[in-house]
C-alpha positions as CSV (number, residue, x, y, z in Angstrom):
1,M,120.5,157.0,84.9
2,N,120.6,154.0,87.1
3,I,116.8,153.8,88.1
4,R,117.3,150.5,89.8
5,M,120.1,151.6,91.9
6,D,118.1,154.8,92.7
7,L,115.2,152.9,93.9
8,K,117.5,150.7,96.2
9,I,119.0,153.8,97.7
10,V,115.6,155.2,98.3
11,G,114.3,151.9,99.8
12,L,117.2,152.1,102.2
13,L,116.2,155.7,103.3
14,A,112.7,154.4,104.1
15,G,114.2,151.4,106.1
16,L,116.3,154.0,108.2
17,M,113.0,155.9,108.9
18,G,111.4,152.6,110.0
19,V,114.5,152.2,112.4
20,F,114.0,155.6,114.0
21,L,110.3,154.8,114.7
22,L,111.4,152.5,117.2
23,F,112.1,155.3,119.5
24,P,108.6,156.8,119.8
25,L,107.3,153.2,119.8
26,A,109.2,152.5,122.9
27,L,107.9,155.6,124.5
28,A,104.4,154.8,123.6
29,L,104.7,151.3,125.2
30,A,106.3,152.8,128.4
31,R,103.7,155.4,128.7
32,D,100.8,153.1,127.8
33,E,99.9,155.3,124.8
34,P,98.7,153.8,121.3
35,A,101.4,151.9,119.6
36,T,99.7,151.1,116.4
37,P,100.4,154.3,114.6
38,F,104.2,153.6,114.8
39,I,103.8,150.2,113.9
40,R,102.0,150.9,110.8
41,G,104.6,153.4,110.0
42,M,107.3,150.9,110.4
43,A,105.5,148.4,108.4
44,L,105.4,150.8,105.4
45,A,109.0,151.8,105.9
46,F,110.2,148.3,105.9
47,F,108.0,147.2,103.0
48,L,109.4,150.1,100.8
49,A,112.9,149.0,102.1
50,A,112.5,145.6,101.0
51,A,110.9,146.5,97.6
52,G,113.9,148.8,96.9
53,V,116.4,146.0,97.6
54,V,114.4,143.5,95.4
55,V,114.2,146.0,92.5
56,G,117.8,147.1,92.7
57,F,119.1,143.6,93.1
58,R,122.3,143.2,91.1
59,S,121.9,146.8,89.8
60,G,124.9,148.6,88.5
61,Q,127.0,150.5,91.0
62,T,127.5,153.7,89.0
63,I,125.4,156.8,89.6
64,Q,125.6,160.1,87.7
65,T,124.6,163.7,88.7
66,R,121.1,163.3,87.6
67,D,120.6,160.1,89.8
68,G,121.7,162.4,92.8
69,F,119.0,164.8,92.1
70,L,116.4,162.2,91.7
71,V,117.4,160.2,94.8
72,V,117.4,163.3,97.0
73,T,113.9,164.3,95.7
74,A,112.5,160.9,96.0
75,G,114.1,160.4,99.2
76,W,112.5,163.4,100.9
77,L,109.1,162.4,99.4
78,V,109.3,158.9,100.6
79,A,110.6,160.2,104.2
80,S,107.7,162.5,104.4
81,T,105.3,159.9,103.5
82,V,106.5,157.5,106.2
83,A,106.5,160.4,108.7
84,A,102.9,161.2,107.9
85,V,101.6,157.6,108.7
86,P,101.7,157.9,112.5
87,Y,99.7,161.2,112.3
88,L,97.2,159.6,110.0
89,A,97.1,156.1,111.7
90,S,96.5,157.8,115.2
91,G,93.2,159.5,113.9
92,S,94.7,162.8,115.0
93,L,94.9,164.3,111.4
94,G,93.4,163.9,108.1
95,T,95.3,163.0,104.9
96,V,96.1,166.4,103.7
97,D,96.9,167.8,107.4
98,A,99.1,164.5,108.0
99,W,101.0,165.2,104.9
100,F,101.5,168.9,105.7
101,E,102.7,168.3,109.3
102,A,105.2,165.7,108.2
103,V,106.7,167.7,105.2
104,S,106.9,170.8,107.6
105,G,108.9,168.5,110.0
106,I,111.2,166.6,107.5
107,T,112.0,170.0,105.8
108,T,112.5,171.7,109.3
109,T,110.0,174.4,108.4
110,G,108.0,174.2,111.8
111,S,104.7,175.5,110.3
112,T,101.8,173.6,112.0
113,I,98.2,172.9,111.4
114,L,97.8,171.8,115.2
115,T,95.5,173.9,117.2
116,D,96.1,172.1,120.4
117,I,99.7,170.5,120.4
118,E,99.5,169.5,124.0
119,A,96.5,167.3,123.6
120,L,98.6,164.7,121.3
121,P,100.3,161.7,123.0
122,R,103.8,162.5,124.0
123,S,105.1,159.6,121.8
124,L,103.6,161.4,118.9
125,L,105.2,164.6,119.9
126,L,108.4,162.8,120.0
127,W,108.0,161.6,116.5
128,R,107.0,165.0,115.4
129,S,110.4,166.2,117.0
130,M,112.6,163.5,115.5
131,T,111.2,164.2,112.0
132,Q,112.8,167.6,112.1
133,W,116.0,166.3,113.7
134,L,116.3,163.8,110.9
135,G,115.6,166.4,108.3
136,G,118.0,168.7,109.9
137,M,121.3,167.3,108.8
138,G,119.5,165.5,106.2
139,I,118.4,161.9,105.9
140,I,120.4,161.8,102.6
141,L,123.6,162.9,104.1
142,F,123.2,160.4,107.0
143,T,122.9,157.7,104.3
144,I,126.0,158.8,102.5
145,A,127.9,157.0,105.5
146,V,126.2,153.8,104.7
147,L,126.6,153.9,100.9
148,P,130.2,152.5,100.9
149,L,128.7,149.3,102.0
150,L,126.7,149.1,98.6
151,G,129.8,150.1,96.8
152,V,128.4,153.4,95.8
153,G,130.3,156.8,95.7
154,G,128.2,159.6,97.4
155,M,129.6,162.7,96.0
156,Q,126.8,163.3,93.6
157,L,124.3,163.1,96.5
158,F,126.4,165.4,98.7
159,K,126.5,168.2,95.9
160,A,122.6,167.7,95.6
161,E,121.7,167.8,99.1
162,V,124.2,169.7,101.4
163,P,122.8,173.2,101.9
164,G,124.5,176.1,100.1
165,P,126.0,176.5,96.7
166,V,129.5,175.2,97.9
167,A,129.9,171.6,99.3
168,D,132.9,171.8,101.7
169,K,134.7,168.6,102.3
170,L,136.5,167.8,105.5
171,T,138.1,164.5,104.5
172,P,139.0,163.0,101.2
173,R,136.4,160.3,101.7
174,L,132.8,161.4,101.9
175,A,131.4,158.8,104.1
176,V,133.9,159.8,106.7
177,T,132.9,163.4,106.3
178,A,129.3,162.5,106.8
179,R,130.1,160.7,110.0
180,Y,132.1,163.5,111.4
181,L,129.1,166.0,110.7
182,W,126.7,163.5,112.3
183,Y,129.2,163.3,115.6
184,V,129.0,167.0,115.8
185,Y,125.3,167.0,115.3
186,V,124.6,164.3,117.9
187,G,127.0,165.9,120.3
188,L,125.5,169.4,120.2
189,T,122.0,167.8,120.5
190,A,123.1,165.9,123.7
191,A,124.9,168.9,125.2
192,E,121.6,171.3,124.8
193,F,119.4,168.4,126.3
194,L,121.6,168.1,129.4
195,L,121.6,171.8,129.9
196,L,117.8,172.3,129.4
197,W,117.3,169.4,131.8
198,I,119.7,170.8,134.5
199,L,117.9,174.3,134.3
200,G,114.5,172.7,135.1
201,M,113.0,171.9,131.9
202,P,111.0,168.6,132.0
203,W,113.1,165.8,130.5
204,L,110.7,164.9,127.5
205,D,110.4,168.7,126.6
206,A,114.3,168.9,126.9
207,I,114.6,166.1,124.4
208,D,111.8,167.6,122.0
209,H,113.5,171.0,122.2
210,S,117.0,169.7,121.7
211,L,116.0,167.8,118.6
212,T,114.2,170.7,117.1
213,T,116.7,173.5,118.0
214,L,119.7,171.8,116.4
215,A,117.5,171.1,113.4
216,T,116.5,174.5,113.2
217,G,113.0,173.3,113.0
218,G,111.2,175.0,115.9
219,F,108.4,172.4,116.6
220,S,107.7,172.8,120.4
221,P,105.6,170.3,122.6
222,R,103.9,173.5,124.0
223,N,101.1,175.6,122.6
224,E,102.9,178.7,123.7
225,S,106.3,177.5,122.3
226,I,109.3,178.9,124.2
227,A,107.2,181.5,125.8
228,A,105.7,178.6,128.1
229,Y,109.0,178.7,130.1
230,T,109.7,181.7,132.2
231,S,113.4,180.8,132.9
232,P,115.8,183.4,131.2
233,A,118.5,180.8,131.5
234,I,116.4,178.4,129.3
235,R,115.9,181.0,126.7
236,L,119.5,181.8,126.7
237,V,120.6,178.2,126.0
238,I,118.1,177.9,123.3
239,M,119.3,181.0,121.6
240,L,123.1,179.8,121.9
241,F,122.1,176.6,120.2
242,M,120.0,178.2,117.5
243,F,123.0,180.3,116.7
244,L,125.1,177.2,116.5
245,A,122.8,175.3,114.3
246,G,122.6,178.2,111.9
247,T,126.5,177.9,111.7
248,N,128.3,175.9,109.0
249,F,128.9,172.6,110.7
250,V,132.2,172.3,109.1
251,L,133.2,175.2,111.3
252,H,132.1,173.4,114.3
253,F,134.3,170.5,113.4
254,R,137.3,172.9,112.7
255,L,136.4,174.5,116.3
256,L,136.9,171.2,117.9
257,A,140.0,170.4,116.1
258,G,141.6,173.5,117.5
259,R,141.3,175.6,114.4
260,W,139.5,178.4,115.9
261,R,141.2,181.1,113.9
262,T,139.7,179.9,110.7
263,I,136.4,180.5,112.1
264,V,136.8,184.0,113.1
265,S,138.5,184.9,109.7
266,D,135.5,183.3,107.8
267,D,133.9,185.9,105.6
268,E,130.5,184.2,105.8
269,W,130.7,183.7,109.5
270,R,131.4,187.3,110.1
271,W,128.5,188.4,107.7
272,Y,126.2,186.1,109.7
273,V,127.1,187.5,113.0
274,M,126.9,191.2,111.6
275,L,123.4,190.5,110.3
276,I,122.1,189.1,113.6
277,A,123.7,191.9,115.6
278,G,122.5,194.5,113.2
279,F,119.0,193.5,113.2
280,A,118.8,192.9,117.0
281,T,120.2,196.3,117.6
282,I,117.7,197.8,115.4
283,F,114.7,195.9,116.9
284,T,115.9,196.8,120.4
285,T,116.3,200.5,119.8
286,F,112.7,200.6,118.3
287,L,111.1,198.7,121.3
288,V,113.0,200.7,123.9
289,Y,111.7,203.9,122.1
290,Q,108.2,202.5,122.3
291,G,108.5,202.1,126.2
292,T,109.6,198.4,126.5
293,G,112.3,197.9,129.2
294,L,115.9,197.5,127.9
295,Y,116.4,194.0,129.2
296,R,113.2,192.7,127.8
297,A,113.5,194.5,124.6
298,A,117.0,193.3,124.0
299,E,116.1,189.6,124.9
300,D,113.0,189.7,122.7
301,S,114.9,191.2,119.9
302,L,117.8,188.9,120.0
303,F,115.7,185.8,120.4
304,T,113.3,186.6,117.5
305,V,116.2,187.8,115.1
306,I,118.1,184.5,115.8
307,S,115.1,182.4,115.7
308,L,113.9,183.7,112.3
309,M,117.3,184.2,110.7
310,T,118.2,180.6,111.5
311,T,114.8,179.6,110.4
312,T,114.1,177.8,113.6
313,G,110.8,179.6,114.3
314,Y,110.6,179.5,118.1
315,A,108.7,182.4,119.7
316,T,109.1,184.1,123.0
317,A,107.1,187.3,121.9
318,D,104.2,188.0,119.7
319,F,106.1,190.1,117.1
320,E,102.8,191.1,115.3
321,T,102.2,193.5,118.1
322,W,105.5,195.3,117.1
323,P,105.5,198.6,115.2
324,L,105.0,198.0,111.4
325,A,108.4,199.1,110.6
326,L,109.8,196.3,112.5
327,Q,107.4,193.7,111.0
328,G,108.8,194.8,107.6
329,L,112.3,194.2,108.7
330,L,111.2,190.9,110.2
331,G,110.3,190.0,106.6
332,L,114.0,190.3,105.5
333,T,115.1,188.0,108.2
334,L,112.8,185.3,106.8
335,V,114.8,185.4,103.7
336,F,118.5,185.7,104.8
337,G,118.5,182.3,106.5
338,G,121.5,180.5,108.1
339,M,125.1,179.7,107.0
340,A,125.8,177.5,104.0
341,G,126.5,174.1,105.4
342,S,124.2,174.7,108.4
343,T,120.7,173.1,109.1
344,G,119.1,176.4,108.5
345,G,117.0,177.2,105.6
346,G,116.4,180.5,103.5
347,V,118.6,181.6,100.7
348,K,121.7,181.2,102.9
349,T,123.9,183.9,104.3
350,L,126.6,182.9,101.8
351,R,124.4,184.0,98.8
352,T,123.3,187.2,100.2
353,L,127.1,188.0,101.0
354,M,128.1,187.2,97.3
355,A,125.2,189.2,96.1
356,F,126.1,192.3,98.2
357,R,129.7,192.0,97.0
358,S,128.4,191.6,93.4
359,L,126.2,194.8,93.8
360,R,129.1,196.7,95.3
361,M,131.5,195.8,92.5
362,S,128.7,196.9,89.9
363,F,128.6,200.4,91.6
364,R,132.6,200.6,91.5
365,K,132.4,199.5,87.6
366,M,130.0,202.5,87.0
367,L,132.4,204.9,88.8
368,H,135.5,203.4,87.3
369,P,134.6,201.7,83.9
370,H,138.1,200.4,83.2
371,A,138.8,199.1,86.7
372,M,139.2,195.3,87.3
373,T,136.2,194.6,89.8
374,P,136.0,190.9,90.6
375,V,134.0,189.3,93.3
376,V,136.3,187.8,96.0
377,Y,135.5,185.2,98.6
378,R,138.0,183.7,101.0
379,G,140.8,185.5,99.1
380,K,139.7,183.8,95.7
381,L,138.2,185.1,92.8
382,V,134.5,183.7,92.5
383,P,133.9,182.3,89.0
384,P,131.2,184.0,86.8
385,D,129.1,180.8,86.5
386,V,129.1,180.6,90.4
387,M,127.6,184.1,90.4
388,N,125.3,183.3,87.6
389,A,123.9,180.4,89.7
390,I,123.6,182.5,92.8
391,W,121.4,185.2,90.7
392,G,119.5,182.3,89.1
393,F,118.8,181.0,92.6
394,F,117.3,184.5,93.7
395,A,115.3,184.6,90.7
396,A,114.0,181.1,91.3
397,Y,113.3,181.9,94.9
398,L,111.3,185.0,94.0
399,I,109.2,183.3,91.3
400,L,108.3,180.5,93.6
401,A,107.6,182.9,96.4
402,V,105.2,184.9,94.3
403,I,103.5,181.9,92.9
404,G,102.8,180.7,96.5
405,M,101.4,184.1,97.6
406,L,99.0,184.3,94.6
407,L,97.7,180.7,95.3
408,I,97.2,181.4,99.1
409,N,95.6,184.8,98.3
410,L,93.1,182.8,96.2
411,S,92.0,181.3,99.6
412,G,90.9,184.6,100.8
413,A,93.9,185.5,103.0
414,D,95.0,189.1,102.8
415,M,98.2,189.9,101.3
416,V,100.5,190.1,104.2
417,T,99.4,186.7,105.3
418,A,99.7,185.3,101.7
419,W,103.1,186.7,101.2
420,T,104.6,185.7,104.4
421,A,103.1,182.4,104.5
422,S,104.7,181.8,101.0
423,L,108.0,183.1,102.2
424,T,108.1,181.1,105.3
425,A,107.4,177.8,103.5
426,V,110.1,178.4,100.7
427,S,112.5,179.6,103.3
428,N,111.7,176.9,105.8
429,V,111.0,179.2,108.8
430,G,107.6,178.5,110.3
431,P,105.8,181.5,111.5
432,G,104.9,184.5,109.4
433,L,102.8,187.6,109.9
434,G,99.0,188.1,109.7
435,Q,96.9,185.1,110.1
436,V,100.1,182.8,110.2
437,G,101.8,184.8,112.9
438,P,103.7,183.3,115.9
439,T,100.4,182.7,117.8
440,D,98.6,181.5,114.8
441,N,98.7,178.3,112.8
442,F,97.9,177.0,109.4
443,A,94.9,174.7,110.0
444,W,92.5,177.4,108.5
445,L,94.0,177.0,105.0
446,P,92.2,175.1,102.3
447,G,93.6,171.9,101.3
448,Y,95.2,173.0,98.0
449,A,96.9,175.9,99.6
450,K,98.5,173.3,102.1
451,I,99.6,171.1,99.5
452,A,101.0,174.2,97.4
453,L,103.0,175.2,100.6
454,T,104.3,171.5,101.2
455,F,105.8,171.9,97.6
456,L,107.3,175.2,98.5
457,M,108.8,173.6,101.8
458,L,110.3,170.8,99.9
459,S,111.9,172.9,97.2
460,G,113.3,175.4,99.6
461,R,114.8,172.6,101.8
462,L,116.3,171.0,98.7
463,E,117.8,174.3,97.4
464,L,115.2,174.8,94.7
465,Y,117.3,173.4,91.8
466,T,117.1,169.9,92.9
467,V,113.1,169.5,93.0
468,I,112.6,171.8,89.9
469,L,115.2,170.1,87.8
470,V,113.3,166.7,88.3
471,F,110.0,168.1,86.9
472,L,111.8,169.4,83.9
473,P,111.1,167.3,80.7
474,G,114.7,167.5,79.7
475,F,115.8,165.8,83.0
476,W,114.3,162.6,81.8
477,R,115.8,162.6,78.3
478,R,118.7,160.5,77.5
């Protein structure tokens, strides 16, 4: 491994975080709010950047696959550390709580320990939203566009960071790919802001929600989340952009290029739409049967399903008051996640589609032992090693979720709370059930449980393998 080069890249990431701190700093100065928290965050960020440049001066320009995993993991840890400084320096949060809120932001999880969000300065809330926006597409992916300036090829980082088991390239040059994806990301964010602002949402709220919707993060500047807004049009816009954020961004690029037929024929996209429509229909039927009006039932069901499946985590309804059967199904939506290549978390719909097809082929094999029953995706055979990796991912996901559940259960939480808190962390969703439902928060958990959840958040955001591999002894052997 080229450790010196790795440190140089991580230092660059810290410097970029410092640059983005200029935005909440400017808002703090304009609104006469404390500016010191952001100045301290910038000081740490630029110090780490300078240290990385000094250590990495004249380092070799070659990085291997292991460097990619190390840089991605270290980069997210450093970004979370810088993100936590404004919370800590403002005196609003203690060390553990500041770290929890920062990791929840950078990983776009959306779980919070804040009991009164609206009491915080708006500049700090803007930074809170920005951490999710930066983590949404990935601070690592953003940096890939800059790496050519250092003479470094970024494919190893792209493979390690981009959500999903398959890294889909748009252009031969990875830096150009990264820039195109960011153009789409910024464009959709701006479009949502304009629509929310035109529909009557205060401009600062519109900025915050645009940043956190496209990141599928779910941080809101309002204590009641989206339920604070009574406009059906606002909820409809947010639903639309949550759905778009959970869609593979490569498909957005193809749509802009006029290649819409490749979208409607995409296997994963059709599976993604079918899951959302299926869950929403089931929930609507149950709620109407329970006496809820059809329009209200349909809106609450569709919003909740899209919010949880894309791992955004916004809430317009307290789904803990829904029938227990529906709450059980909601647990499934916490797992499925968005499409591969989206900003959503979870196990990704691509993996669930491949798992479903693999099980279907297994049943066919039992009925017809001599038949050829390969798993097919986009008209091509899926290699056995890809399927092995997918099933391995499911195993790692389940093991981490169970370990998290046991640790949280030790704090005195009931099993529903412990299980869904663990699931929502490793899937990067935000709300769960029980004491961590849509109207609750994570402030009551002991410090060790919060730290355990931040590890699950980081692992889930970086596709499990990236973080786990770095902690294996074999990773560091030559």
